[in-house]
N, C-alpha and C positions, 0 to 999 in steps of 0.2 A: 425137384431139382435136388442135382446130387449136390453130396457135402463137402464137395470141393470151390464149387460155386460159392457157398457161402461165406466165404473169405475175401472172395473177390468183389461180389454185391457189394459187399462190408466197405469197401477197399473204395469203391468206385464213388459209395452213397457221401465216403467220408471228404474224396475229393472232393465233389461236389461242394461241399460243407463247406470245406476251407476257400474254395475260390468263392464260393458266397460271401463269405465273411471276411474276405480280402478287396470284393468288390464295395460290400459297403464298409470298409474301411478308410477304403478310398473314397468313397464317397460322405463319410463324417470331415478326414482330409483336408477333402476339398472342401465341406462347409465352414469349418475351422480357417480356413485360409481366408477364405470369405471375408468373415469377419472380423480377421484379424487385419485387412486393408482395409474395411469400414470402420476400423477403433482406428488406424493408425493417419485415416483421414480425417475423423473427427479431430484429434490432436492437431491435426496439421491446420487445418480451420481457425480451432480455434486459437492457437499460435498467433495467426493472422489477427484473429480481432483483439488476442489483448497485445499486441503490435500500433496493433490503431488505434487502441485506445488509451497508451502512452505515450504515443504524439497528439493527439487531442489534449491528453491533459498537461502536458510540459508546453504547448501553444497557448492552451487557458493559465498555466501560473506566471508566463515571460512576462507579463506586463507586472506581476508583483514582483515577483522575483529582481526584476531592475530597478524597483523602487527601493525594496529595500536595502539592495547590494549598496546605493544611492545615500539612502543615508546613515549607513554604515564607514562611506567615505569622507563624510560628515560636508558633501558638498550642500550648494545652493538648494537641492530637494529637503535636508536636513534641516537648515536653517528655517524653514519654510515648516515646516514638518511639526519645530518643537518651539517655536517661539511665543504661540498661542503656551505652551504648559509654560515656558519661560519667563514670559509675563507675571503668570500666575501666579507660580513659585515668587518672584519678588516682590510683588504686591503684597501675599501674605507676610512675606520676610520682613517687610517695612512696618505693616501695622500690628505684626508683631515688636517688633522696634519701640513702635513710640509707643504700646500701651506699657512697653518696662519702662520706658523713659519716664513719663504719667504715674507709675505707681510711685506711690512712697516708700522708702527706705524704713522700716517699722524696730530696730536696733539703736536709729540716730535719729537726732532730732529730724522733726517732719521737713521744715522750711532752709535745710543748711542742702539738700540734694539736690540736683535739677538735672541728671543722668544717675543712672543704674551703676553701682561699684560693685 
């Protein structure tokens, strides 16, 4: 083989290697694009599920939210919800008041006071 042909063969081999490398790069780029599209689709699916779960959660919380809003507004629901506790507080207060009235003032004559002063 003449010496002049060696650089030409090297150039052809180099060009062939560059073409093969470019083809490999294109395959790699296509694979990367496919993975990116799959990731985007997964994210869109997750967003859809999140929206659905939020909607279901809001629907489940709605009755409780309405109940507490009516309590805070002080309507009929507030009276019904707080009346047992209010009665218990009133009874406890009355019992304490009676106990104080029955107790004797230790600083004074025991028969002198009927109520606590």
